[in-house]
N, C-alpha and C positions, 0 to 999 in steps of 0.2 A: 229805589230802596229808601225808606225814611231815614232821615238824619237823627241820630241819638245825641242829645245834649247832656252834658254832665255839669252839674252845678259846681261852683268854686269850692263850697264846703266839702263836697264829696271828694273833690280832687285832693284837698289837703289831707283828708282822712286816708285816702289811698296811698298818698306819698308816705305818711307816717307808718302805715302798714308795711310797705315795701322796705322802709328803713329797718323796721324791727325784724323782718324776715331776713334781710341781708346780714344783720348783726348775728342772728341765730345761725345762719349758714356759715358764716366766718367762724363762729365759735365752734360749730360742729367740725368744721374742716380742721380747725386747729387741734381739737381733741383727737381727731382721726390721725392727723400727722403725728401727734405725740405718741398715739398708740402704735403706729407703724414703726416710729423710731425705736420704741420700746421692744417690739417684736424683732427688729433687725438686730438690736443689741443683744437680745437673748439668743438669736440664731448664731451670731458670730461668737458669742462666749461659749455656745454648745459645741461648736467645731473645734476640737482640740488642735492647737498649733504645736508642731514639734519640729525637731531638727533631725534630718536624715544624713548620716555620715557613713564613710567607709573608705576602702582603699582598693586600688587596682594593682595586682601582683603578676609578675612573670611566673607562669606555671612551671617552667623548666628550672628556674634559678631561685624563686622566691623573692627576688629583688622587686622594688616598686617600679611601676610603669608611669613615668611622668607624661603629661600632656595627652593623656587619653581622653576622649570625648565621652562624657557621661550625661545621659538624658534621664530625667525623672519626670514622667508624664510630659508636660509641655515646657519644662525648664531644662537648661543645659548648662554645662560648665566643663572646664578642663581640669584634670588632676594636677596637683602641685608637684614639686620635685620629689616629694616623698610618696607620690602616687595616691595621695589623699583627696577626698572631695567631701563637701558638706553643703547641704541645702537647708537653710534656715527658713522659719516661718512657713512650714509646709503643713497643709490641712490634712491631718491623718484620718481621712474618711474613707473606709473601704480599702481595696487593694490598690497598688501602684505599680506602674511598669517601669523597670529600670533597664536601660539599654547602654552598652558600652562598646566602643570600637576604637581601634588604633591601627593605622597603616603599619604593615609588617607583622601584624599579629592576627591569630584566629581566636575565636571564642571557644573552640573545642577542637579535638583531634580530628573530627570529621571535616574540617575546613570551613565552618561557618565564619562569616567575616564580622558578625555583630552578635554580642551576647544579649539575650532577651530574658529577663527574669521577672516573674510576678511576685511582688512582695506583699505578704499579709501584714496586718496591723501590728502583730506581735514581732514580726521580722524588721519592721521599720524602726522599732524602739531600740534596736541593738546595731552596732557597726556591721556594714555589709562588706564582705570580702568577695571580690571578683577576680578570677584568675584568667589570664589570657596566654595563649600558647604562641610563642615566637615562630616565625616561618622558618623552614629549612631551606637550604640552598644546595642545588646541584650545579657545580661549575666545572669547567675544564677546557680542553682544546680539541679541535677536530683537524687532523692532518693526514696527509698521505703517508704512505710507507717510508718515503724518503724525507719526511719532515715538512713538506710544503704545506702551508696553511690552506684550509678549504673554507673559503668565505661564502656567505649567503646560502648557507645550508640550514634548513629548519631542524632543531633538536627538540624532541617532545618528551615530556615526562608522563608516561602512562601509569595511572594509579590503579592498584588492585583494590576493588571495593566489593562489598557484599550488601545486598538489601533483601527485602522480603521474597524476591523472585529468584535469588541466586547470585552468581558471581559476574562481575562485569569489569572491563577496563574502561577508563575514561581519561582524556587528556587533562591533567591537572595544571599544566603549564608548559609553555614553549617559548623558544627564543632563537632568533636567526644568529648564526655565527658572524662576528665582525671580520674586518680585513685580515686579522691575525688568526682567524679560525677559533676565536674564544667565544664561549657561551656562558650564560648565567640564568638559571631558572629557579625561581622562588616557588615553593610549594608547601602545602600543609604537611606536618609529619605523617609518615605512613609507609607503606610498601610500594615500590616502584620498579619499573623497567625503563630504560632510556632507549629511545628509537630515533634514528636519523633518516630523513627522507631520501627517496630515490630522486636524483637529479640527472636527467638524461643528457644534459649538456653542461659540463664544467666550463665556466666563463673563459672564453678565449681559446677553447680547445674543442675537439671532437670526442672527448671522453665523458663517461658517465661516472657518477658517484653512486655505488651500490648502497642499498639501505643496510643499516647495522643495528643490532639489538643487543643490549646489555641488561641482564644475563641473556645468553644466547639460546636458552631453552625454548622449544616451540610448544610447550604445554601451557594451558591456562592455569596450572597450579600456582597458587600464590606463594609457594615455597621458593619458586624460582624468581625471586625478587630481591630488590635491594631495600633494606629497612633503613630509613633516615629519621632520626630523632628531632624533636622540636628544638630550635636554635642551634642546630649543628650544621656543618657543611661537609659535603662529600665531593671530592674532586676526581675527574676522569679524564684520561688521555685516550681519545678514541681514534682508531685508524681504519676507516672504511675502505673497501677495495675500490680503486680507481681504474677503469678499463675503458677501451674504446666502445662506443655504442653504434649499433647497426639498425637499419631500417627493415622492419618485418611487415610485409604486405599480406593481408589476409582477407578472405571473403567470408561473410557471414551468411549462413543459411538457416533462416528461421521460418517457423510456420505462420506466425502472426505478422501482420503488417505494422510497420512504424516501430517506434521505440528505440532507445539507444542503450547498449549493454554496458555494464561495468565489468571490466576485465582485469584479472590478477594473474600474475606469472609466478609459479612456484618453482624455484630452482631445485636442483638434485640434492642440495644440503638442507632444504626445508625453508630457506629464505623466501618470503613472499613480497613481491614487488607490485604495488598498485600502479597501473599503467595509464598514461595519458593517451587517450584514443582520438585519432584524427580521421575525419572522412576525406577521401581523396576523389570522390565522384559520387556515384550512386550510394544509397544508404548501405548496400551490402559490401562495399569496398572500404577497408579500414587499414590504418597504419599505426604501428607502435614502435618503440625503440627499445632494444635489448642489448646487453653485452653478450659476449661469447659464452656458450654453455648450453646445456639442455634444460628445457623448461616445460612445464605443464600450464597451458593457458586455460583459465577457468572463467567463463562468462556467465553473468546472470542478468536477466531482463525481466523487469517487473512492469506490468501494464495492468494495474488494478486486479481484476479477477483472473487474469492470465499471466503466468510466470513461466519463463523458459530458462533452461540451464544447458551449457555445453562445455565439453572439455576436448583439448587436442594437445599433442605434444609437438614441439619444435626444437631443432637443434640449430644454434647460430655458430658457424665456424668462420669467424673473422671476416664476414662479408654479408651484404644485404641478402635477405631472404624473401622470396615471393612464392605465390601459389599455395599458401596455407589456407586450409578450409576449416572453418569452425562451425560445426553443425549444432544447432540448437534443438532441444526437445522439450516439449511441454512438461512442466513439473506436475505430476499427478496431484490433484486436490485430495487431501485427507479430511473427509467429513468428520464433524464432531456431533455426536448425539448425546443428549442429556435425558436420563430416565430417573424416575423416582423410586427410591428403595421401598420395598414392600412394607417395611415396618414404619414408614413415615405416617404421621397422623394429621399433618396440616391439610386444610381444605383449600389452601392457596396453591396456585400453579407453581411448579418448580422453576428455578431461574433459568434464563436463557444462557447459552454458552458465553456470550460476551460479558455477562454479569459476574462470571466466575474468575475473570482475570487470567485466563488460560494463556500460558506462554511455553514455548519450547526452547530451552537453553541448550546451545551447542556446547558440549563438554569438551570438545577439542579446542585448539587454539582460536579464540574468537577473532583476533585480528587478521587471520588468514581467511576469514569468511566474510560475512556481511555485517557491517557496523559493529555493534557490541556483542554479536554472537547470539542474539535472541530472535526468534520468529513469533510474530504476533498473529493473532486470529484474524482472518478475513471474513467479513460479514456481508452477505449478499441477499437482497430481497427475493431474488429468484432461485438461488442455490444454497441458501442457509449459511451456516458457519463452517469454515474449514481452514486447514493449514496449507500453505505452500512452502514446503520444506526442501531445499536442495539436499543432495547427498550429504550425510553427516551422522553423527551420533548425538542424540538429544535426551535431555531430562525434562519431563513435563512438571510444571508447577501451576498452582492455582491458589485462590484465596477463598474465604468464606463470602457468601452473599446473604447478608442478613442472617436469618435463622437456618439457612441451608449451608451444608458443607459437602465437600467431595469425599464420599466414603470409599469409592473404588474407581479406577480408570484402567481400562484395558484396550489393547490393540491386537486383536486376534487372541493368541494365547499368551501375549506378553502383559504382565502386570506392571503397568507404568508407575505405580507408587513404589515398586521395588527394583525395577529393571529399566535400563536405558533403551531407547528406541533407535535402532540402526536403520537408516534409510540409504539405499543404494540406488544408482541410476536404473530407471525402469522399474521401481518398486510399485507394487499395486496400491489401490486406493481404498483399502478396508477402512471402516470408520473407527474412530476413537470413541469408545462408549464410556461416558461419565455417569456414574450412579451417585445421586445426592441424597442426603438424608437430613431430617429436621430433628433427629434425636440427639440434641445437644445438652450440654450442662452449662453452668455459669460459674464464674470465679470473680470474687469481689474481695476488697480488703483495704489495707492502708500500706503506704510505703514510707520509710523512714531513712533519714540521713543523719548519722551521728546521734541517734536516739531521738531525733525531732521529726514530726511529720513534714514531708517535703515533696515537691513535684519531681517525679522520677520517670525515666524511661524504663519500662518493664518489658522483658523478653521471655517468652515461654517456648521452650524447645521440646517438640514432641519426641517421646522415647520410641514410639513405634512408627509404623508406615504412615505417611502423611503427605498430602499434595503440597502443603506449605512448610518450608524448612524452619520457619519461626513465626510466632504471633506476637505482635507489638501493641502496647498500650502506653498511654501517657497519663499519669495521675495528676490530679489537680494540685493547686497550691496548698490545699489542706491534706495532701497525701492520699486522697481517696481515689480508688480506681474501680473499674467494673468491666468485665468482659462477659457479656450476656449470652454469647453463642459460641461455645467451644466444643470441638468434637471430643467425645468421651475418650479417655486414656490417661496415661501417665506423662508428666511434664517435668522439666527442670526449669525453675523460675530464677531469674537473676535481674536486678535492677542496677541502673547506673544514673548518677546524678546528671550526667550529660549524655547526649545521644552516643551510642557505642555500637557500631556496625562491625560485624565479624562473620566468619564462616562458622555458624553455630552448629553446622553438621560435623565439624571437626572437634573432637573432645579437647584437643590441645588449645582451642580458642578461649576456653574458660579456666585453663589450668591455673593461672595466676590468681583467680578470684574464687577458689574452691570454698573458702569460708563463708562466702555470700550466697551460695547456691541453695535454693530451697527445692525439695522434691514435693510434688503435689499430684494427686489423682482426682480427676474430674469424672463423675458418673452422669450418664444421661438422666435428665430431669432433676438433678440436685444442684443446690447452691453451696459452693465451697468457699470458705473464708481463708484468707491467707494474709499474713503480715510479712512484709519483705523489708530487710535491712539492706539498702542499696550501697553500691560501691561509691564512696565519695570521690569527686573530681580530683582531689589532691593525691589519690592513690592510683590514678591512671598514669601509666608510664607513656609519655608522649613520644 
């Protein structure tokens, strides 16, 4: 490759040119830097800085809550002794998330532990008031009839709750008694019953502690509960029966191989005892412990697509019992069929059964049956969708699936939207026929709290026959809500500033809020507008 020579004169000229270019580049860079600083200054000045302040109050007393943890987006602080907080130099651009929590308090009467509020720009400009609900206390002692303390016995507070599928009991709190038989259970305000566990062996003795329930009713009716308010304490002196326990040996006869049953014992007075079952040899030989008395043993065995149920009676007369036979029988599957109403116009396929949220709620005492008293749908690629429901009395519930709703549900001649389904041992396996329709209407509008648009929990209670006891929606921070697919019919609408679950099928549930109830009718194909004035959180009796 030939060598290129550059003359000294040309070298000097090139150096001068580079110097000039460097100066120009530096000048341009300086100008650009100045422009960027100007832009940043403009951007900063256009983002309005403000101060966000407020207070955290005790919802039961109205007193301030000191040292509550308050978070505003990614910033946090504790309230002062007056319950106040203030975030200065906050960039008020768009909505902000405010979160508040404090040990020993709940954000609402439903037991949420943290308050979450989306603040709009106009709400940031004024002081924010957050109300927290102090916990309630269930305290007392557990002693035998002669006053002897009963230690290490579990005491559970079962809370009566309602949701979109119906009524349930769930353990809101529990505590083991101490050496003096004392217990202390902290719970959200609400309706409760107290239960003590069955202990087949009292420490140091051959006696059992029988379970106890207060109130003693066996119905799932929430009226048979103890109401405890926010910040209050209820004390109970409980005296469960203490009696010798005896061994009951039984043989399980089942048609399916494998599996282990859940066995409950129901006494003659209706008390239900969950039993600890022990194998003594082959799978079919079991042992349980029971006090003296007459009992009905109820066994349930779930093995996927196969479920079995069996009952037998046993009398324990102050001695061990053997030779008890518990015969299991297959629980007939109740198939579910979904058909399309003849008036439907959609060219889309109707929903599958599992998309409708179908449930069967046991209307008898749920704690004496399985779990929370509901039976879910079983879905099988080979056998379709079906229920395995042991003997009981059930209410069918469902939800909408997009544009489809349950127009009717029948089991033979039984209208399941108006009647309960009674299943006895050996019942047949006729199908439940669900008819769905897409002839819906829509409801939209705004929700207000104290005259201003606000995010609200909105509840619509059907006046007529419906598979869903209530329809729920949550409006946005601007108060706007939309329910695009509602079954046609008449509804009562009520809004609450905080989530408020109740038995909306019971007219008494809304008696205290009658001035906030709105009546509305939704027609198929129509868009109905509604403005709802919601119940402020300050008016909720905790």
